[in-house]
TORKOL-4160 file (C-alpha; in steps of 0.2 Angstrom, whole numbers, padded with zeros to 4 digits, m for minus):
371
<pt num="1" X="0000" Y="0000" Z="0000"/>
<pt num="2" X="0015" Y="0011" Z="0003"/>
<pt num="3" X="0019" Y="0010" Z="m0015"/>
<pt num="4" X="0001" Y="0009" Z="m0022"/>
<pt num="5" X="m0008" Y="0023" Z="m0013"/>
<pt num="6" X="m0002" Y="0038" Z="m0024"/>
<pt num="7" X="m0004" Y="0028" Z="m0041"/>
<pt num="8" X="m0021" Y="0022" Z="m0036"/>
<pt num="9" X="m0026" Y="0040" Z="m0031"/>
<pt num="10" X="m0021" Y="0046" Z="m0048"/>
<pt num="11" X="m0034" Y="0033" Z="m0054"/>
<pt num="12" X="m0047" Y="0040" Z="m0043"/>
<pt num="13" X="m0046" Y="0027" Z="m0029"/>
<pt num="14" X="m0043" Y="0033" Z="m0012"/>
<pt num="15" X="m0037" Y="0021" Z="0001"/>
<pt num="16" X="m0041" Y="0019" Z="0019"/>
<pt num="17" X="m0031" Y="0006" Z="0029"/>
<pt num="18" X="m0039" Y="m0005" Z="0043"/>
<pt num="19" X="m0025" Y="m0013" Z="0053"/>
<pt num="20" X="m0022" Y="m0022" Z="0069"/>
<pt num="21" X="m0020" Y="m0011" Z="0085"/>
<pt num="22" X="m0001" Y="m0017" Z="0085"/>
<pt num="23" X="0002" Y="m0009" Z="0069"/>
<pt num="24" X="0020" Y="m0002" Z="0070"/>
<pt num="25" X="0021" Y="0016" Z="0075"/>
<pt num="26" X="0034" Y="0021" Z="0062"/>
<pt num="27" X="0023" Y="0015" Z="0048"/>
<pt num="28" X="0008" Y="0024" Z="0056"/>
<pt num="29" X="0018" Y="0040" Z="0056"/>
<pt num="30" X="0023" Y="0037" Z="0038"/>
<pt num="31" X="0006" Y="0034" Z="0031"/>
<pt num="32" X="m0001" Y="0049" Z="0041"/>
<pt num="33" X="0012" Y="0060" Z="0032"/>
<pt num="34" X="0006" Y="0052" Z="0015"/>
<pt num="35" X="m0012" Y="0057" Z="0020"/>
<pt num="36" X="m0018" Y="0039" Z="0022"/>
<pt num="37" X="m0032" Y="0037" Z="0035"/>
<pt num="38" X="m0029" Y="0023" Z="0047"/>
<pt num="39" X="m0042" Y="0013" Z="0057"/>
<pt num="40" X="m0035" Y="0002" Z="0071"/>
<pt num="41" X="m0044" Y="m0012" Z="0080"/>
<pt num="42" X="m0039" Y="m0027" Z="0091"/>
<pt num="43" X="m0046" Y="m0041" Z="0080"/>
<pt num="44" X="m0040" Y="m0058" Z="0084"/>
<pt num="45" X="m0030" Y="m0068" Z="0071"/>
<pt num="46" X="m0027" Y="m0087" Z="0068"/>
<pt num="47" X="m0009" Y="m0091" Z="0073"/>
<pt num="48" X="0001" Y="m0107" Z="0072"/>
<pt num="49" X="0012" Y="m0104" Z="0087"/>
<pt num="50" X="0003" Y="m0106" Z="0104"/>
<pt num="51" X="m0011" Y="m0114" Z="0093"/>
<pt num="52" X="m0024" Y="m0118" Z="0106"/>
<pt num="53" X="m0023" Y="m0102" Z="0116"/>
<pt num="54" X="m0023" Y="m0090" Z="0102"/>
<pt num="55" X="m0036" Y="m0099" Z="0091"/>
<pt num="56" X="m0048" Y="m0101" Z="0105"/>
<pt num="57" X="m0047" Y="m0082" Z="0107"/>
<pt num="58" X="m0050" Y="m0081" Z="0088"/>
<pt num="59" X="m0066" Y="m0092" Z="0089"/>
<pt num="60" X="m0073" Y="m0084" Z="0105"/>
<pt num="61" X="m0071" Y="m0066" Z="0098"/>
<pt num="62" X="m0075" Y="m0069" Z="0080"/>
<pt num="63" X="m0093" Y="m0063" Z="0080"/>
<pt num="64" X="m0088" Y="m0047" Z="0090"/>
<pt num="65" X="m0074" Y="m0044" Z="0078"/>
<pt num="66" X="m0086" Y="m0045" Z="0063"/>
<pt num="67" X="m0098" Y="m0032" Z="0072"/>
<pt num="68" X="m0083" Y="m0020" Z="0076"/>
<pt num="69" X="m0076" Y="m0021" Z="0059"/>
<pt num="70" X="m0093" Y="m0018" Z="0052"/>
<pt num="71" X="m0094" Y="m0002" Z="0062"/>
<pt num="72" X="m0077" Y="0004" Z="0055"/>
<pt num="73" X="m0084" Y="0001" Z="0037"/>
<pt num="74" X="m0100" Y="0010" Z="0041"/>
<pt num="75" X="m0089" Y="0025" Z="0047"/>
<pt num="76" X="m0079" Y="0025" Z="0031"/>
<pt num="77" X="m0093" Y="0020" Z="0018"/>
<pt num="78" X="m0081" Y="0013" Z="0005"/>
<pt num="79" X="m0086" Y="0008" Z="m0012"/>
<pt num="80" X="m0075" Y="m0008" Z="m0011"/>
<pt num="81" X="m0067" Y="m0018" Z="0003"/>
<pt num="82" X="m0051" Y="m0026" Z="0000"/>
<pt num="83" X="m0046" Y="m0041" Z="0011"/>
<pt num="84" X="m0027" Y="m0044" Z="0011"/>
<pt num="85" X="m0024" Y="m0063" Z="0015"/>
<pt num="86" X="m0033" Y="m0079" Z="0016"/>
<pt num="87" X="m0038" Y="m0079" Z="0035"/>
<pt num="88" X="m0045" Y="m0062" Z="0038"/>
<pt num="89" X="m0063" Y="m0068" Z="0036"/>
<pt num="90" X="m0071" Y="m0056" Z="0048"/>
<pt num="91" X="m0068" Y="m0041" Z="0036"/>
<pt num="92" X="m0076" Y="m0051" Z="0022"/>
<pt num="93" X="m0092" Y="m0055" Z="0032"/>
<pt num="94" X="m0093" Y="m0037" Z="0038"/>
<pt num="95" X="m0093" Y="m0031" Z="0020"/>
<pt num="96" X="m0105" Y="m0044" Z="0014"/>
<pt num="97" X="m0117" Y="m0039" Z="0028"/>
<pt num="98" X="m0116" Y="m0021" Z="0023"/>
<pt num="99" X="m0118" Y="m0026" Z="0004"/>
<pt num="100" X="m0101" Y="m0019" Z="m0001"/>
<pt num="101" X="m0091" Y="m0028" Z="m0015"/>
<pt num="102" X="m0076" Y="m0038" Z="m0009"/>
<pt num="103" X="m0059" Y="m0039" Z="m0017"/>
<pt num="104" X="m0050" Y="m0054" Z="m0009"/>
<pt num="105" X="m0032" Y="m0056" Z="m0011"/>
<pt num="106" X="m0023" Y="m0073" Z="m0010"/>
<pt num="107" X="m0005" Y="m0069" Z="m0005"/>
<pt num="108" X="0004" Y="m0085" Z="m0002"/>
<pt num="109" X="0004" Y="m0104" Z="0000"/>
<pt num="110" X="0009" Y="m0105" Z="0018"/>
<pt num="111" X="m0007" Y="m0112" Z="0025"/>
<pt num="112" X="m0008" Y="m0131" Z="0024"/>
<pt num="113" X="m0018" Y="m0138" Z="0009"/>
<pt num="114" X="m0034" Y="m0143" Z="0019"/>
<pt num="115" X="m0035" Y="m0125" Z="0025"/>
<pt num="116" X="m0032" Y="m0118" Z="0007"/>
<pt num="117" X="m0046" Y="m0129" Z="0001"/>
<pt num="118" X="m0058" Y="m0124" Z="0014"/>
<pt num="119" X="m0055" Y="m0106" Z="0013"/>
<pt num="120" X="m0054" Y="m0107" Z="m0006"/>
<pt num="121" X="m0072" Y="m0112" Z="m0006"/>
<pt num="122" X="m0076" Y="m0096" Z="0004"/>
<pt num="123" X="m0066" Y="m0085" Z="m0008"/>
<pt num="124" X="m0076" Y="m0093" Z="m0023"/>
<pt num="125" X="m0092" Y="m0090" Z="m0014"/>
<pt num="126" X="m0090" Y="m0072" Z="m0007"/>
<pt num="127" X="m0077" Y="m0063" Z="m0017"/>
<pt num="128" X="m0083" Y="m0051" Z="m0031"/>
<pt num="129" X="m0065" Y="m0050" Z="m0037"/>
<pt num="130" X="m0051" Y="m0062" Z="m0033"/>
<pt num="131" X="m0033" Y="m0055" Z="m0033"/>
<pt num="132" X="m0019" Y="m0068" Z="m0033"/>
<pt num="133" X="0000" Y="m0066" Z="m0033"/>
<pt num="134" X="0001" Y="m0076" Z="m0049"/>
<pt num="135" X="m0010" Y="m0089" Z="m0056"/>
<pt num="136" X="m0001" Y="m0104" Z="m0047"/>
<pt num="137" X="m0006" Y="m0097" Z="m0030"/>
<pt num="138" X="m0025" Y="m0097" Z="m0035"/>
<pt num="139" X="m0023" Y="m0115" Z="m0042"/>
<pt num="140" X="m0016" Y="m0120" Z="m0025"/>
<pt num="141" X="m0031" Y="m0113" Z="m0017"/>
<pt num="142" X="m0042" Y="m0125" Z="m0027"/>
<pt num="143" X="m0051" Y="m0111" Z="m0037"/>
<pt num="144" X="m0058" Y="m0121" Z="m0051"/>
<pt num="145" X="m0075" Y="m0120" Z="m0059"/>
<pt num="146" X="m0083" Y="m0103" Z="m0064"/>
<pt num="147" X="m0071" Y="m0091" Z="m0056"/>
<pt num="148" X="m0058" Y="m0088" Z="m0069"/>
<pt num="149" X="m0066" Y="m0072" Z="m0075"/>
<pt num="150" X="m0065" Y="m0065" Z="m0057"/>
<pt num="151" X="m0046" Y="m0069" Z="m0055"/>
<pt num="152" X="m0034" Y="m0054" Z="m0057"/>
<pt num="153" X="m0016" Y="m0061" Z="m0055"/>
<pt num="154" X="m0004" Y="m0048" Z="m0049"/>
<pt num="155" X="0014" Y="m0046" Z="m0042"/>
<pt num="156" X="0020" Y="m0035" Z="m0028"/>
<pt num="157" X="0024" Y="m0018" Z="m0034"/>
<pt num="158" X="0042" Y="m0012" Z="m0036"/>
<pt num="159" X="0048" Y="0006" Z="m0038"/>
<pt num="160" X="0060" Y="0002" Z="m0052"/>
<pt num="161" X="0066" Y="0020" Z="m0052"/>
<pt num="162" X="0073" Y="0017" Z="m0034"/>
<pt num="163" X="0078" Y="m0001" Z="m0035"/>
<pt num="164" X="0093" Y="0001" Z="m0047"/>
<pt num="165" X="0110" Y="m0006" Z="m0045"/>
<pt num="166" X="0124" Y="0007" Z="m0042"/>
<pt num="167" X="0142" Y="0005" Z="m0038"/>
<pt num="168" X="0141" Y="0017" Z="m0023"/>
<pt num="169" X="0126" Y="0007" Z="m0016"/>
<pt num="170" X="0137" Y="m0009" Z="m0018"/>
<pt num="171" X="0151" Y="m0001" Z="m0009"/>
<pt num="172" X="0140" Y="0005" Z="0005"/>
<pt num="173" X="0132" Y="m0012" Z="0007"/>
<pt num="174" X="0149" Y="m0021" Z="0007"/>
<pt num="175" X="0155" Y="m0009" Z="0021"/>
<pt num="176" X="0139" Y="m0013" Z="0031"/>
<pt num="177" X="0142" Y="m0032" Z="0029"/>
<pt num="178" X="0161" Y="m0030" Z="0033"/>
<pt num="179" X="0165" Y="m0040" Z="0017"/>
<pt num="180" X="0178" Y="m0035" Z="0003"/>
<pt num="181" X="0171" Y="m0027" Z="m0013"/>
<pt num="182" X="0178" Y="m0041" Z="m0024"/>
<pt num="183" X="0171" Y="m0055" Z="m0014"/>
<pt num="184" X="0156" Y="m0065" Z="m0020"/>
<pt num="185" X="0140" Y="m0062" Z="m0009"/>
<pt num="186" X="0125" Y="m0074" Z="m0009"/>
<pt num="187" X="0112" Y="m0066" Z="0001"/>
<pt num="188" X="0094" Y="m0066" Z="0006"/>
<pt num="189" X="0082" Y="m0053" Z="0014"/>
<pt num="190" X="0067" Y="m0059" Z="0024"/>
<pt num="191" X="0060" Y="m0060" Z="0042"/>
<pt num="192" X="0068" Y="m0073" Z="0052"/>
<pt num="193" X="0054" Y="m0085" Z="0053"/>
<pt num="194" X="0049" Y="m0103" Z="0049"/>
<pt num="195" X="0042" Y="m0099" Z="0032"/>
<pt num="196" X="0059" Y="m0093" Z="0025"/>
<pt num="197" X="0068" Y="m0109" Z="0030"/>
<pt num="198" X="0085" Y="m0101" Z="0034"/>
<pt num="199" X="0089" Y="m0117" Z="0042"/>
<pt num="200" X="0091" Y="m0124" Z="0024"/>
<pt num="201" X="0099" Y="m0108" Z="0018"/>
<pt num="202" X="0114" Y="m0111" Z="0030"/>
<pt num="203" X="0115" Y="m0129" Z="0025"/>
<pt num="204" X="0116" Y="m0125" Z="0007"/>
<pt num="205" X="0129" Y="m0112" Z="0012"/>
<pt num="206" X="0140" Y="m0125" Z="0021"/>
<pt num="207" X="0140" Y="m0136" Z="0006"/>
<pt num="208" X="0144" Y="m0122" Z="m0006"/>
<pt num="209" X="0158" Y="m0116" Z="0005"/>
<pt num="210" X="0165" Y="m0134" Z="0005"/>
<pt num="211" X="0165" Y="m0135" Z="m0014"/>
<pt num="212" X="0173" Y="m0119" Z="m0019"/>
<pt num="213" X="0190" Y="m0110" Z="m0017"/>
<pt num="214" X="0182" Y="m0093" Z="m0022"/>
<pt num="215" X="0181" Y="m0079" Z="m0009"/>
<pt num="216" X="0162" Y="m0082" Z="m0005"/>
<pt num="217" X="0151" Y="m0076" Z="0009"/>
<pt num="218" X="0133" Y="m0079" Z="0013"/>
<pt num="219" X="0122" Y="m0065" Z="0021"/>
<pt num="220" X="0105" Y="m0066" Z="0029"/>
<pt num="221" X="0096" Y="m0049" Z="0032"/>
<pt num="222" X="0080" Y="m0048" Z="0041"/>
<pt num="223" X="0070" Y="m0044" Z="0057"/>
<pt num="224" X="0068" Y="m0057" Z="0071"/>
<pt num="225" X="0051" Y="m0064" Z="0073"/>
<pt num="226" X="0050" Y="m0065" Z="0092"/>
<pt num="227" X="0039" Y="m0080" Z="0093"/>
<pt num="228" X="0051" Y="m0090" Z="0082"/>
<pt num="229" X="0067" Y="m0083" Z="0090"/>
<pt num="230" X="0072" Y="m0098" Z="0101"/>
<pt num="231" X="0069" Y="m0110" Z="0087"/>
<pt num="232" X="0079" Y="m0099" Z="0075"/>
<pt num="233" X="0094" Y="m0099" Z="0087"/>
<pt num="234" X="0094" Y="m0118" Z="0089"/>
<pt num="235" X="0091" Y="m0122" Z="0070"/>
<pt num="236" X="0101" Y="m0108" Z="0062"/>
<pt num="237" X="0113" Y="m0098" Z="0074"/>
<pt num="238" X="0119" Y="m0114" Z="0083"/>
<pt num="239" X="0122" Y="m0122" Z="0066"/>
<pt num="240" X="0133" Y="m0108" Z="0061"/>
<pt num="241" X="0143" Y="m0108" Z="0077"/>
<pt num="242" X="0145" Y="m0127" Z="0078"/>
<pt num="243" X="0152" Y="m0128" Z="0060"/>
<pt num="244" X="0163" Y="m0113" Z="0062"/>
<pt num="245" X="0155" Y="m0103" Z="0049"/>
<pt num="246" X="0152" Y="m0087" Z="0058"/>
<pt num="247" X="0166" Y="m0078" Z="0047"/>
<pt num="248" X="0157" Y="m0084" Z="0031"/>
<pt num="249" X="0139" Y="m0083" Z="0035"/>
<pt num="250" X="0133" Y="m0067" Z="0042"/>
<pt num="251" X="0116" Y="m0062" Z="0050"/>
<pt num="252" X="0110" Y="m0044" Z="0051"/>
<pt num="253" X="0095" Y="m0034" Z="0055"/>
<pt num="254" X="0093" Y="m0020" Z="0042"/>
<pt num="255" X="0098" Y="m0002" Z="0046"/>
<pt num="256" X="0102" Y="0003" Z="0028"/>
<pt num="257" X="0089" Y="0004" Z="0014"/>
<pt num="258" X="0084" Y="m0013" Z="0006"/>
<pt num="259" X="0089" Y="m0007" Z="m0012"/>
<pt num="260" X="0107" Y="m0004" Z="m0005"/>
<pt num="261" X="0107" Y="m0021" Z="0003"/>
<pt num="262" X="0102" Y="m0029" Z="m0013"/>
<pt num="263" X="0115" Y="m0020" Z="m0022"/>
<pt num="264" X="0128" Y="m0029" Z="m0012"/>
<pt num="265" X="0123" Y="m0046" Z="m0017"/>
<pt num="266" X="0130" Y="m0056" Z="m0032"/>
<pt num="267" X="0116" Y="m0069" Z="m0031"/>
<pt num="268" X="0099" Y="m0069" Z="m0022"/>
<pt num="269" X="0095" Y="m0086" Z="m0013"/>
<pt num="270" X="0077" Y="m0089" Z="m0008"/>
<pt num="271" X="0075" Y="m0105" Z="0003"/>
<pt num="272" X="0057" Y="m0102" Z="0008"/>
<pt num="273" X="0045" Y="m0117" Z="0011"/>
<pt num="274" X="0030" Y="m0107" Z="0005"/>
<pt num="275" X="0027" Y="m0090" Z="m0003"/>
<pt num="276" X="0016" Y="m0081" Z="m0015"/>
<pt num="277" X="0028" Y="m0070" Z="m0024"/>
<pt num="278" X="0040" Y="m0061" Z="m0011"/>
<pt num="279" X="0042" Y="m0043" Z="m0015"/>
<pt num="280" X="0060" Y="m0043" Z="m0011"/>
<pt num="281" X="0063" Y="m0056" Z="m0025"/>
<pt num="282" X="0056" Y="m0044" Z="m0037"/>
<pt num="283" X="0066" Y="m0030" Z="m0030"/>
<pt num="284" X="0082" Y="m0040" Z="m0031"/>
<pt num="285" X="0078" Y="m0043" Z="m0050"/>
<pt num="286" X="0075" Y="m0024" Z="m0052"/>
<pt num="287" X="0092" Y="m0021" Z="m0045"/>
<pt num="288" X="0100" Y="m0033" Z="m0057"/>
<pt num="289" X="0103" Y="m0049" Z="m0046"/>
<pt num="290" X="0102" Y="m0067" Z="m0052"/>
<pt num="291" X="0090" Y="m0078" Z="m0042"/>
<pt num="292" X="0091" Y="m0096" Z="m0036"/>
<pt num="293" X="0075" Y="m0100" Z="m0027"/>
<pt num="294" X="0063" Y="m0114" Z="m0021"/>
<pt num="295" X="0049" Y="m0117" Z="m0034"/>
<pt num="296" X="0035" Y="m0112" Z="m0022"/>
<pt num="297" X="0020" Y="m0101" Z="m0024"/>
<pt num="298" X="0020" Y="m0092" Z="m0040"/>
<pt num="299" X="0038" Y="m0090" Z="m0041"/>
<pt num="300" X="0040" Y="m0102" Z="m0056"/>
<pt num="301" X="0029" Y="m0089" Z="m0066"/>
<pt num="302" X="0043" Y="m0076" Z="m0062"/>
<pt num="303" X="0059" Y="m0086" Z="m0063"/>
<pt num="304" X="0062" Y="m0095" Z="m0079"/>
<pt num="305" X="0077" Y="m0107" Z="m0079"/>
<pt num="306" X="0092" Y="m0100" Z="m0087"/>
<pt num="307" X="0084" Y="m0083" Z="m0091"/>
<pt num="308" X="0082" Y="m0075" Z="m0074"/>
<pt num="309" X="0090" Y="m0088" Z="m0062"/>
<pt num="310" X="0086" Y="m0106" Z="m0057"/>
<pt num="311" X="0073" Y="m0115" Z="m0047"/>
<pt num="312" X="0074" Y="m0131" Z="m0035"/>
<pt num="313" X="0062" Y="m0140" Z="m0025"/>
<pt num="314" X="0062" Y="m0138" Z="m0006"/>
<pt num="315" X="0073" Y="m0151" Z="0001"/>
<pt num="316" X="0084" Y="m0152" Z="m0015"/>
<pt num="317" X="0098" Y="m0143" Z="m0007"/>
<pt num="318" X="0111" Y="m0152" Z="m0018"/>
<pt num="319" X="0103" Y="m0145" Z="m0034"/>
<pt num="320" X="0103" Y="m0127" Z="m0026"/>
<pt num="321" X="0122" Y="m0130" Z="m0022"/>
<pt num="322" X="0126" Y="m0134" Z="m0040"/>
<pt num="323" X="0117" Y="m0119" Z="m0047"/>
<pt num="324" X="0126" Y="m0108" Z="m0035"/>
<pt num="325" X="0143" Y="m0115" Z="m0039"/>
<pt num="326" X="0139" Y="m0113" Z="m0058"/>
<pt num="327" X="0135" Y="m0094" Z="m0055"/>
<pt num="328" X="0150" Y="m0092" Z="m0044"/>
<pt num="329" X="0161" Y="m0098" Z="m0058"/>
<pt num="330" X="0153" Y="m0089" Z="m0072"/>
<pt num="331" X="0152" Y="m0070" Z="m0071"/>
<pt num="332" X="0146" Y="m0069" Z="m0089"/>
<pt num="333" X="0131" Y="m0079" Z="m0085"/>
<pt num="334" X="0128" Y="m0069" Z="m0069"/>
<pt num="335" X="0128" Y="m0053" Z="m0080"/>
<pt num="336" X="0116" Y="m0060" Z="m0093"/>
<pt num="337" X="0103" Y="m0065" Z="m0080"/>
<pt num="338" X="0105" Y="m0048" Z="m0071"/>
<pt num="339" X="0101" Y="m0039" Z="m0087"/>
<pt num="340" X="0086" Y="m0050" Z="m0090"/>
<pt num="341" X="0080" Y="m0047" Z="m0073"/>
<pt num="342" X="0081" Y="m0028" Z="m0074"/>
<pt num="343" X="0071" Y="m0028" Z="m0090"/>
<pt num="344" X="0058" Y="m0040" Z="m0083"/>
<pt num="345" X="0056" Y="m0029" Z="m0068"/>
<pt num="346" X="0052" Y="m0014" Z="m0077"/>
<pt num="347" X="0040" Y="m0022" Z="m0089"/>
<pt num="348" X="0030" Y="m0033" Z="m0077"/>
<pt num="349" X="0033" Y="m0027" Z="m0059"/>
<pt num="350" X="0033" Y="m0009" Z="m0059"/>
<pt num="351" X="0022" Y="0000" Z="m0047"/>
<pt num="352" X="0011" Y="0008" Z="m0061"/>
<pt num="353" X="0008" Y="m0009" Z="m0069"/>
<pt num="354" X="0003" Y="m0016" Z="m0052"/>
<pt num="355" X="m0009" Y="m0001" Z="m0048"/>
<pt num="356" X="m0018" Y="m0004" Z="m0065"/>
<pt num="357" X="m0021" Y="m0022" Z="m0060"/>
<pt num="358" X="m0029" Y="m0017" Z="m0043"/>
<pt num="359" X="m0040" Y="m0004" Z="m0052"/>
<pt num="360" X="m0046" Y="m0017" Z="m0064"/>
<pt num="361" X="m0050" Y="m0028" Z="m0050"/>
<pt num="362" X="m0060" Y="m0014" Z="m0041"/>
<pt num="363" X="m0069" Y="m0009" Z="m0056"/>
<pt num="364" X="m0074" Y="m0027" Z="m0060"/>
<pt num="365" X="m0080" Y="m0029" Z="m0042"/>
<pt num="366" X="m0091" Y="m0014" Z="m0043"/>
<pt num="367" X="m0098" Y="m0019" Z="m0060"/>
<pt num="368" X="m0102" Y="m0037" Z="m0054"/>
<pt num="369" X="m0110" Y="m0030" Z="m0038"/>
<pt num="370" X="m0122" Y="m0018" Z="m0048"/>
<pt num="371" X="m0126" Y="m0032" Z="m0060"/>
């Protein structure tokens, strides 16, 4: 929304955000400066950690949450309600009770298949427009039947004018990492949680480092997810320490801009167990970084083998190792993939392109509702 608010306003769609009460203050301040109105409410959410406690609260407060969100919608009187994510059903029901069109976004494949199937049936029934981060994500929610005309595939918006590789950014990133400018850096950016599978990232790194004599480093940049911190320490940080890899595998929380961080990478490695299409992968492409990624979510729609990078299935770490070693040893291939990625980012993932898809989905929902 940070990137789409102004382009959507140019297309006559004003946006109001309804967020959880724990919405980060820095973002609230940022949106206030942009002129975005923010509504906050303590609605309960399904959670996979502390499953029983959290989800009993979710069930017990569900009806109340629907009523309270309904009041917020009545206050704003929107033309369309956009629901971000599979599990925020309270907002869908509130909108339906008020007879307001619903645009429902499917953002990833993190939920287990039975849940995707169940909620997919709700999406088919209640959404006037369905937005999906790539068509593969919609298929993995079992959206068959007469929904194809309602599906609007989209990819996260990238400000391609900002996410541009530059030598000064590369130098700043390398100074931040404490890594020589002429070394090869294989990096990833993402919150430190289960979905990103950094435990597999460090195992792949160990195998690569054992099979190359080049000056290679691995970098993970991302905020710590508090509920996953102890597990992360045991699976990732302890693995690095136990295997004596702390000089070659480095962990950071970001204090410099993401476009600068990505400019310091030679290859972007995504080890996620589930995704839709992560924004940072498209940002890496825009900067001009080749990609090696798991073939999850709709990523196979983005990364074409040998054109933009390479894909491997979760668990096929040896294949990821082979791809990375190939890229380490072949700078000509890295440059060719980088050029292709920059071109694809501008043509397919730019903010203006994404905002037009959103507008089309909103227009369609309004037309369907009138009809």
